[in-house]
C-alpha positions as CSV (number, residue, x, y, z in Angstrom):
1,M,5.5,37.6,4.5
2,N,7.3,34.6,5.7
3,T,7.0,31.5,3.5
4,F,5.8,29.4,6.4
5,T,3.1,31.8,7.6
6,G,-0.1,30.0,8.4
7,T,1.4,26.6,8.9
8,A,-0.1,26.1,12.4
9,S,-3.6,26.8,11.2
10,L,-3.2,24.5,8.2
11,V,-1.9,21.7,10.4
12,R,-5.0,22.0,12.6
13,F,-7.2,22.1,9.5
14,D,-5.5,18.9,8.0
15,L,-5.8,17.1,11.3
16,R,-9.5,18.0,11.5
17,R,-10.1,16.8,8.0
18,D,-8.4,13.5,8.8
19,R,-10.0,13.0,12.2
20,I,-11.5,9.8,11.0
21,K,-9.0,8.5,8.4
22,L,-5.8,8.7,10.4
23,P,-7.2,7.2,13.7
24,L,-8.5,4.3,11.7
25,W,-5.2,3.8,10.0
26,V,-3.3,4.0,13.3
27,I,-5.7,1.8,15.2
28,G,-5.8,-0.7,12.4
29,I,-2.0,-1.2,12.1
30,S,-1.6,-1.3,15.9
31,A,-4.5,-3.7,16.4
32,L,-3.0,-6.0,13.7
33,A,0.4,-6.0,15.4
34,A,-1.3,-7.0,18.7
35,Y,-3.4,-9.6,16.9
36,F,-0.3,-11.3,15.5
37,V,1.1,-11.6,19.0
38,A,-2.1,-13.0,20.5
39,A,-2.8,-15.4,17.6
40,L,0.7,-16.9,17.8
41,Q,0.4,-17.4,21.5
42,L,-2.7,-19.5,20.9
43,A,-1.3,-21.3,17.8
44,Y,2.2,-22.2,19.2
45,P,2.0,-22.3,23.0
46,A,5.1,-24.5,23.3
47,A,8.6,-23.3,22.4
48,E,9.2,-26.5,20.4
49,D,6.2,-25.6,18.1
50,L,7.6,-22.2,17.5
51,R,11.1,-23.5,16.7
52,G,9.6,-25.9,14.2
53,V,7.8,-23.2,12.3
54,A,10.8,-20.9,12.5
55,G,12.9,-23.6,10.9
56,F,10.4,-23.9,8.1
57,A,10.5,-20.2,7.5
58,D,14.3,-20.0,7.4
59,N,14.7,-20.6,3.7
60,P,14.9,-18.3,0.6
61,A,11.1,-18.2,0.2
62,G,10.5,-17.4,3.9
63,V,13.3,-14.8,3.9
64,M,11.9,-13.2,0.7
65,M,8.4,-13.0,2.2
66,S,9.3,-11.9,5.7
67,G,12.7,-10.6,6.9
68,P,16.4,-11.2,7.4
69,G,15.8,-13.9,10.1
70,Y,17.2,-12.3,13.2
71,G,16.5,-14.6,16.2
72,M,15.1,-17.4,14.2
73,D,17.8,-19.9,15.4
74,D,16.1,-20.0,18.8
75,P,13.0,-17.8,18.3
76,T,11.0,-16.1,20.9
77,L,7.4,-15.1,20.3
78,E,8.3,-11.4,19.9
79,A,11.2,-12.1,17.5
80,F,9.0,-14.3,15.4
81,V,6.3,-11.6,15.1
82,A,8.9,-9.0,14.2
83,N,10.6,-11.1,11.5
84,Q,7.6,-12.8,9.9
85,Y,4.9,-10.2,10.1
86,G,6.7,-6.9,10.6
87,L,7.2,-6.5,6.8
88,Y,3.5,-6.2,6.1
89,L,3.0,-3.7,8.9
90,L,5.8,-1.6,7.5
91,V,4.2,-1.6,4.0
92,A,0.9,-0.5,5.6
93,A,2.5,2.3,7.4
94,A,4.3,3.5,4.3
95,F,1.1,3.3,2.3
96,M,-0.7,5.4,4.9
97,N,1.9,8.2,4.5
98,V,1.8,8.1,0.7
99,L,-1.9,8.6,0.6
100,L,-1.8,11.3,3.3
101,V,0.8,13.5,1.6
102,V,-0.8,13.2,-1.8
103,R,-4.2,14.1,-0.4
104,H,-2.9,17.2,1.3
105,T,-0.5,18.5,-1.4
106,R,-1.2,17.6,-5.0
107,G,-4.8,16.6,-4.3
108,E,-5.5,20.0,-2.9
109,E,-3.8,21.8,-5.8
110,E,-5.9,19.7,-8.3
111,N,-9.1,20.7,-6.6
112,G,-8.2,24.4,-6.5
113,R,-8.3,24.7,-2.7
114,T,-4.5,25.5,-2.5
115,E,-5.0,28.5,-4.7
116,L,-7.7,29.8,-2.4
117,V,-5.6,29.2,0.7
118,L,-2.6,31.0,-0.7
119,A,-4.8,33.9,-1.6
120,G,-4.9,34.7,2.1
121,A,-2.1,35.4,4.6
122,V,-0.5,32.1,3.9
123,G,3.1,31.5,2.9
124,R,4.1,29.4,-0.2
125,R,5.7,26.7,1.8
126,A,2.9,26.4,4.4
127,P,0.7,23.8,2.7
128,L,3.6,21.4,2.2
129,T,4.9,22.0,5.7
130,A,1.4,21.3,7.1
131,A,1.2,18.1,5.2
132,L,4.5,16.9,6.5
133,A,3.7,18.0,10.0
134,T,0.5,16.0,9.8
135,A,2.5,13.0,8.7
136,V,4.8,13.5,11.7
137,V,1.8,13.6,14.1
138,A,0.3,10.4,12.5
139,N,3.5,8.5,12.8
140,A,4.1,9.6,16.3
141,A,0.6,8.4,17.1
142,L,1.5,5.1,15.4
143,V,4.5,4.7,17.7
144,V,2.4,5.3,20.8
145,A,-0.6,3.2,19.8
146,G,1.5,0.4,18.3
147,S,3.8,0.0,21.2
148,A,1.0,0.2,23.7
149,A,-1.1,-2.4,21.9
150,M,1.8,-4.9,21.7
151,T,2.8,-4.3,25.3
152,A,-0.8,-5.0,26.3
153,A,-0.5,-8.2,24.3
154,G,2.4,-9.3,26.5
155,V,5.6,-8.4,24.7
156,D,8.6,-6.4,26.0
157,A,7.8,-2.7,26.2
158,G,11.2,-1.5,25.0
159,G,11.2,-3.8,22.0
160,A,7.7,-2.8,21.2
161,V,8.7,0.9,21.1
162,L,11.6,0.1,18.8
163,F,9.4,-2.1,16.6
164,A,6.8,0.6,16.2
165,A,9.4,3.3,15.7
166,G,10.5,1.3,12.6
167,F,7.0,1.8,11.2
168,A,7.2,5.5,11.8
169,A,10.7,5.9,10.4
170,L,9.7,4.2,7.1
171,G,6.5,6.2,7.1
172,L,8.3,9.5,7.4
173,F,10.7,8.4,4.6
174,F,7.8,7.8,2.2
175,A,6.0,10.9,3.4
176,A,9.0,13.0,2.3
177,L,9.6,11.1,-0.9
178,T,5.9,11.4,-1.8
179,A,6.1,15.2,-1.1
180,L,9.0,15.4,-3.6
181,V,7.1,13.3,-6.2
182,C,4.1,15.5,-5.8
183,Q,6.2,18.5,-6.9
184,V,7.3,16.7,-10.0
185,C,4.0,15.3,-11.2
186,E,1.0,17.4,-12.1
187,H,-1.7,14.8,-11.1
188,G,-2.3,13.1,-7.8
189,R,-2.9,9.7,-9.4
190,T,0.5,9.8,-11.1
191,A,2.2,10.8,-7.8
192,T,0.5,8.0,-6.0
193,G,1.5,5.5,-8.6
194,L,5.1,6.5,-8.6
195,A,5.3,6.5,-4.8
196,A,3.7,3.0,-4.7
197,A,6.2,1.8,-7.4
198,A,9.0,3.1,-5.2
199,L,7.6,1.1,-2.3
200,G,7.3,-2.0,-4.4
201,T,10.9,-1.6,-5.6
202,A,12.1,-1.2,-2.0
203,F,10.1,-4.4,-1.1
204,V,11.8,-6.4,-3.8
205,V,15.3,-5.0,-3.3
206,R,15.1,-5.8,0.4
207,G,14.0,-9.4,-0.4
208,V,16.8,-9.9,-2.9
209,G,19.4,-8.6,-0.5
210,D,18.3,-10.8,2.4
211,V,18.3,-13.9,0.1
212,L,21.8,-13.3,-1.1
213,E,23.3,-13.4,2.4
214,R,21.9,-14.5,5.8
215,H,20.7,-11.6,7.9
216,G,21.0,-9.3,5.0
217,S,23.7,-8.3,2.5
218,A,24.9,-5.0,1.2
219,V,22.1,-5.0,-1.3
220,S,19.6,-5.0,1.6
221,W,20.9,-1.7,2.7
222,L,19.8,-0.1,-0.5
223,S,16.2,-0.5,0.6
224,P,14.6,1.8,3.2
225,V,12.4,-1.2,4.3
226,A,15.6,-3.0,5.4
227,W,16.6,0.0,7.5
228,S,13.6,-0.6,9.8
229,Q,14.1,-4.4,9.8
230,Q,17.8,-4.0,10.7
231,T,16.9,-2.5,14.1
232,R,16.7,-6.2,15.1
233,A,13.8,-5.5,17.5
234,F,13.4,-8.0,20.4
235,V,16.7,-9.7,19.4
236,D,19.6,-7.2,19.4
237,P,18.0,-3.8,19.6
238,R,19.7,-1.1,17.5
239,W,18.3,2.4,16.9
240,G,21.1,3.5,14.5
241,P,19.5,2.2,11.2
242,L,16.5,4.5,11.8
243,A,18.8,7.5,11.4
244,L,19.1,6.5,7.7
245,S,15.4,6.8,7.2
246,L,15.2,10.1,9.0
247,G,18.2,11.5,7.2
248,F,16.9,10.6,3.7
249,A,13.5,11.9,4.7
250,A,15.1,15.3,5.6
251,A,16.9,15.4,2.3
252,A,13.8,14.6,0.3
253,A,11.8,17.2,2.2
254,A,14.5,19.8,1.5
255,A,14.4,19.0,-2.2
256,A,10.6,19.2,-2.2
257,Y,10.9,22.8,-0.7
258,R,13.3,23.8,-3.4
259,V,11.0,22.6,-6.1
260,V,7.8,24.2,-4.6
261,D,9.6,27.6,-4.5
262,R,10.4,27.4,-8.3
263,R,7.4,25.8,-10.0
264,D,4.0,27.4,-10.8
265,L,1.0,26.6,-8.6
266,G,-0.9,23.6,-10.1
267,A,2.0,22.6,-12.4
268,G,4.7,20.0,-12.0
269,L,8.3,19.8,-13.2
270,V,7.2,17.3,-15.8
271,P,4.2,18.6,-17.7
272,P,1.6,16.1,-19.0
273,R,1.5,15.3,-22.6
274,P,-1.3,17.3,-24.3
275,G,-4.2,15.2,-25.6
276,R,-6.1,15.4,-28.9
277,A,-8.3,18.4,-29.5
278,E,-11.3,16.0,-30.0
279,A,-11.9,12.7,-28.3
280,A,-12.0,9.6,-30.4
281,P,-15.4,8.0,-31.0
282,A,-14.3,5.1,-28.8
283,L,-14.4,7.4,-25.8
284,A,-18.1,8.2,-26.3
285,N,-19.2,6.0,-23.4
286,P,-18.4,6.1,-19.6
287,F,-16.7,2.7,-19.6
288,A,-14.2,3.7,-22.3
289,L,-13.5,7.0,-20.5
290,A,-12.9,5.2,-17.2
291,L,-10.6,2.7,-18.9
292,R,-8.7,5.4,-20.6
293,Q,-8.2,7.2,-17.3
294,Q,-6.9,4.1,-15.6
295,R,-4.9,2.4,-18.4
296,G,-1.6,3.8,-17.1
297,S,-2.3,2.7,-13.6
298,I,-3.3,-0.8,-14.7
299,A,-0.3,-1.1,-16.9
300,G,2.1,0.0,-14.2
301,W,0.6,-2.3,-11.5
302,G,0.5,-5.1,-14.0
303,A,4.2,-4.8,-15.0
304,G,5.3,-4.6,-11.4
305,L,3.3,-7.6,-10.2
306,A,4.4,-9.6,-13.3
307,L,8.0,-8.9,-12.6
308,M,7.6,-9.7,-8.9
309,G,5.9,-13.0,-9.8
310,L,8.7,-13.8,-12.2
311,F,11.2,-13.3,-9.5
312,Y,9.3,-15.3,-6.9
313,G,8.7,-18.1,-9.4
314,S,12.4,-18.3,-10.2
315,L,13.1,-19.3,-6.6
316,T,10.9,-22.4,-6.9
317,G,13.8,-24.7,-7.8
318,S,16.1,-23.8,-5.0
319,I,13.1,-23.8,-2.6
320,A,12.1,-27.3,-3.7
321,E,15.7,-28.5,-2.9
322,S,15.7,-27.0,0.6
323,F,12.3,-28.5,1.3
324,A,13.5,-31.9,0.3
325,N,16.2,-31.7,2.9
326,L,13.8,-31.1,5.8
327,P,13.4,-33.9,8.4
328,E,10.5,-36.3,7.9
329,D,8.7,-35.1,11.1
330,I,8.8,-31.5,9.9
331,L,7.6,-32.6,6.4
332,A,4.7,-34.5,8.0
333,L,3.8,-31.5,10.1
334,M,3.9,-29.0,7.3
335,G,2.1,-31.0,4.5
336,G,3.5,-34.4,4.0
337,S,5.9,-33.9,1.1
338,A,8.2,-31.4,-0.4
339,A,5.9,-31.1,-3.4
340,N,3.1,-29.9,-1.1
341,L,5.4,-27.4,0.5
342,V,6.4,-26.0,-2.9
343,D,2.7,-25.7,-3.8
344,G,2.2,-23.9,-0.5
345,F,5.0,-21.5,-1.4
346,L,3.4,-20.7,-4.7
347,G,0.1,-20.2,-3.0
348,L,1.7,-17.8,-0.6
349,T,3.0,-15.7,-3.5
350,G,-0.6,-15.6,-4.8
351,Y,-1.8,-14.4,-1.4
352,T,0.9,-11.6,-1.5
353,T,-0.2,-10.6,-5.0
354,A,-3.9,-10.5,-3.9
355,F,-2.9,-8.2,-1.0
356,L,-1.2,-5.8,-3.5
357,A,-4.1,-6.2,-6.0
358,S,-6.5,-5.2,-3.1
359,C,-4.5,-1.9,-2.8
360,F,-5.1,-1.3,-6.5
361,A,-8.8,-2.0,-6.1
362,I,-9.1,0.4,-3.2
363,L,-7.3,3.2,-5.1
364,S,-9.3,2.5,-8.2
365,V,-12.7,2.8,-6.3
366,R,-11.4,5.8,-4.4
367,R,-10.9,7.5,-7.8
368,L,-14.7,7.9,-8.0
369,R,-14.6,10.1,-5.0
370,G,-11.8,12.1,-6.5
371,E,-13.8,12.6,-9.7
372,E,-16.7,13.8,-7.7
373,Q,-14.8,16.2,-5.5
374,S,-12.9,17.7,-8.4
375,G,-16.1,18.4,-10.4
376,R,-15.0,16.4,-13.4
377,I,-18.1,14.2,-12.9
378,E,-20.4,17.1,-13.8
379,P,-19.8,17.3,-17.5
380,V,-20.2,13.5,-17.7
381,L,-23.6,13.6,-15.9
382,A,-24.7,16.5,-18.0
383,T,-24.9,14.0,-20.9
384,A,-27.3,11.0,-21.1
385,T,-25.2,9.2,-18.5
386,S,-26.9,8.4,-15.2
387,R,-25.2,8.2,-11.9
388,A,-25.6,4.5,-11.7
389,G,-24.2,4.1,-15.2
390,W,-21.2,6.3,-14.4
391,M,-20.4,4.3,-11.3
392,A,-21.0,1.0,-13.0
393,A,-18.4,1.9,-15.7
394,G,-15.8,2.8,-13.0
395,L,-16.4,-0.4,-11.0
396,S,-16.3,-2.5,-14.2
397,V,-12.9,-1.1,-15.0
398,T,-11.8,-1.8,-11.4
399,A,-13.0,-5.4,-11.8
400,L,-11.3,-5.8,-15.1
401,G,-8.1,-4.4,-13.7
402,V,-8.1,-6.7,-10.7
403,V,-8.6,-9.8,-12.9
404,A,-5.9,-8.6,-15.3
405,L,-3.4,-7.9,-12.5
406,L,-3.9,-11.3,-10.9
407,A,-3.6,-13.1,-14.3
408,L,-0.4,-11.2,-15.2
409,A,1.1,-12.0,-11.8
410,G,0.1,-15.6,-12.2
411,V,1.7,-15.8,-15.6
412,G,4.9,-14.2,-14.3
413,T,5.1,-16.6,-11.3
414,G,4.3,-19.6,-13.5
415,L,6.9,-18.8,-16.1
416,G,9.5,-18.3,-13.4
417,A,8.5,-21.6,-11.7
418,A,8.5,-23.4,-15.0
419,A,12.0,-22.2,-15.9
420,S,13.3,-23.1,-12.5
421,T,11.8,-26.6,-12.2
422,G,11.4,-27.6,-15.9
423,E,7.6,-28.2,-15.4
424,P,5.6,-26.2,-18.0
425,T,2.3,-27.1,-16.2
426,R,3.3,-24.6,-13.5
427,V,2.1,-21.8,-15.8
428,P,-1.6,-22.6,-16.1
429,A,-1.7,-23.9,-12.5
430,S,-0.2,-20.6,-11.3
431,V,-2.7,-18.5,-13.3
432,W,-5.7,-20.4,-11.9
433,A,-4.3,-20.2,-8.4
434,H,-3.9,-16.4,-8.6
435,L,-7.3,-15.9,-10.2
436,G,-8.8,-17.9,-7.3
437,Y,-8.2,-14.8,-5.2
438,A,-10.3,-12.6,-7.5
439,P,-13.6,-12.9,-5.6
440,A,-11.9,-11.8,-2.3
441,V,-10.3,-8.8,-3.9
442,L,-13.5,-7.9,-5.7
443,G,-15.3,-8.2,-2.4
444,I,-12.9,-5.6,-1.0
445,A,-13.6,-3.3,-4.0
446,A,-17.4,-3.8,-3.4
447,I,-17.1,-2.7,0.2
448,G,-15.3,0.4,-0.9
449,A,-18.0,1.1,-3.5
450,A,-20.7,0.7,-0.8
451,L,-18.9,3.2,1.4
452,F,-18.6,5.6,-1.5
453,G,-22.4,5.3,-2.1
454,L,-23.5,5.4,1.5
455,A,-21.2,8.0,3.0
456,P,-21.7,11.6,1.9
457,A,-18.6,12.8,3.6
458,P,-15.3,11.9,1.9
459,S,-13.6,11.5,5.3
460,I,-15.7,8.4,6.1
461,W,-13.9,5.8,4.0
462,S,-13.5,2.9,6.4
463,G,-15.8,0.5,8.2
464,C,-18.0,-2.5,7.3
465,W,-21.1,-2.0,5.1
466,S,-23.0,-4.5,3.0
467,S,-22.0,-4.3,-0.7
468,T,-25.6,-5.1,-1.7
469,A,-26.6,-1.6,-0.8
470,T,-24.2,0.0,-3.4
471,W,-26.7,0.5,-6.2
472,W,-29.5,1.8,-4.0
473,A,-27.1,4.2,-2.4
474,V,-25.7,5.7,-5.5
475,S,-29.1,6.2,-7.0
476,D,-30.6,7.9,-3.9
477,R,-27.8,10.1,-2.5
478,S,-29.0,13.4,-1.5
479,S,-28.8,16.1,-4.2
480,T,-27.9,18.6,-1.4
481,C,-24.5,17.0,-1.0
482,P,-22.0,19.7,-1.8
483,T,-20.0,17.4,-4.1
484,A,-23.0,16.2,-6.1
485,P,-24.6,18.8,-8.5
486,A,-28.4,19.2,-7.8
487,S,-29.1,19.2,-11.5
488,S,-27.5,15.8,-12.2
489,P,-29.8,13.0,-13.3
490,R,-30.6,10.6,-10.6
């Protein structure tokens, strides 16, 4: 039997399972790109207004947070959108592919479904191929929808296609990289964490490279994020850099195939460390268990955000000098003084941290669904633990993790700013500024929790529901749900 036998059927199956998730991802990213265009048209109707804002963004902080600055000398609306907001759309596209591949590869092996599939007339490489093919379909849809949405908003069609193709190329790179990581790790959470860490590293490396030299340095080209930005969409269109993303994606996919041919089903190249034969007394409650399960994720995210904050904070001194040299009219327009602009920069770093902390919160709440689907919740609910108690423990760990991540990022940013400016008061101010975003991030986690409680089907994980319904929903979910054991206490 051919190792690819059954791939077409599995692709159809994967697409059917993701018939809600993937359209929501694609439509969301595309709509956000069109929104940026429409919002900027309203906010800066005159070319002079746009040039003033572009000049403010052309500094180390702006370059670090956005892009290499192509077209910012005399910006058009399209060039401004591509340079200032394209980075965050790229991160969203990469994250979509990471979750997709983990879900259809390592996630399926952990749940035991891959073993059942391979028991039929299905080749060993078919599940991995189907997952990658689904990623190709999703990224192709992103190109079509993204370019159509931006064209409808009034930008050049050719530039819109190139801009959206950058999303797809980066998405395919991280799809293939995640496929390789899933062959190395034995658990989906570990694979997701490593892929997210790779994305964060690429984000930082790109920023460092672009700060070192105008329009990007040799360091920038070490990051796959820079390859998409170096297409210079709407300014000096170049398709060549996307070949790097596709080439490295092909190499990573080939390596993933080599590993999947050699490893045992359900295992990874790096086996997990065996635990103790008996659990410690401290793990005798659901909160301690949830904290133990997520301690590695919280530690990894915390270290990454703290280092990112330390780097951003270290730029404060040079940024303060560049702001001090701005013309008086620009200073008046942007806040009145260089000190206010520095505070605004540090506030922007807090916003970026909150965005990343929201990603952690979503993944943390999403873990509840994974525990339910895998059946690991059954032994817990077989004890004196209620459904509401189990969920409360998981959400408490999520809330604790969010606050810890924001605090660590605030400490890192404050220490970097204090060392750069010689102002020790930056540390507590930065911590409080970052913690100010905690209610918003926890609100996102609450929406995810409400969706988990209200939606019996795991494919429905996006939308807007009131978080006040969470506890009612988790206590009254139908016992006929295939993922919820009928004998579990209500």
